[in-house]
C-alpha positions in Angstrom: 0.2 0.1 0.2 3.0 2.3 0.8 4.0 2.5 -2.8 0.1 3.6 -4.2 0.1 5.9 -1.9 3.6 7.9 -2.8 2.7 7.2 -6.3 -1.0 9.1 -5.5 1.3 11.6 -3.3 3.0 12.3 -6.4 0.6 12.6 -9.3 -1.8 15.1 -6.6 1.2 16.9 -6.8 1.7 17.2 -10.6 -1.6 17.8 -11.0 -1.9 20.8 -8.5 -0.1 22.9 -11.4 -4.2 22.6 -13.2 -5.3 23.8 -9.4 -3.5 26.3 -9.0 -3.5 28.4 -12.8 -7.0 28.7 -11.6 -6.0 30.6 -8.2 -6.9 26.8 -6.3 -5.3 23.9 -4.8 -5.7 21.2 -2.7 -4.2 19.6 0.2 -4.0 15.8 0.9 -6.5 15.4 4.7 -5.6 11.2 4.8 -4.4 8.4 2.1 -5.7 5.4 4.2 -6.2 2.5 1.8 -7.4 2.9 -1.4 -9.1 6.4 -0.1 -8.0 9.6 -0.4 -9.5 12.7 1.1 -8.8 15.3 -0.4 -10.2 19.5 0.8 -9.9 22.3 -2.7 -9.0 25.9 -0.9 -9.0 29.4 -2.6 -10.3 29.1 -5.8 -11.0 25.7 -5.8 -12.2 25.9 -2.4 -15.6 27.6 -2.8 -16.1 26.3 -6.6 -19.2 25.1 -7.9 -17.8 22.4 -9.8 -15.0 21.0 -7.0 -17.0 18.1 -7.2 -16.6 17.4 -10.5 -12.7 18.3 -10.7 -12.6 15.7 -7.7 -14.3 12.6 -9.6 -14.3 13.4 -12.7 -10.2 15.0 -12.4 -8.5 13.9 -10.3 -10.3 10.4 -9.4 -10.6 9.4 -13.0 -7.1 10.3 -13.7 -5.8 8.2 -10.3 -8.2 5.3 -11.4 -6.8 4.8 -15.4 -3.2 5.4 -14.1 -2.6 4.3 -10.9 -5.3 2.1 -9.1 -9.3 1.5 -10.7 -10.3 0.9 -7.2 -8.9 4.4 -6.0 -11.7 6.7 -4.6 -11.4 10.5 -3.4 -13.8 11.7 -1.5 -13.5 15.2 -0.5 -13.5 17.0 2.8 -14.6 20.4 3.9 
């Protein structure tokens, strides 16, 4: 599980750049098994499309590139 967690951290750090260009950011709150709990910050935290960013963006990419069982949850 440690290897998957490291891969997730690396990929999320790569993806942060896209959020930062829109005035937002992300914070990894918890990694437990294949569940990732994230907090969106800045402009992304208040964006009405935040769940779409998490599910259709971040979760989809993590599933495609690392493991299809990864789940991303939003923490407010």
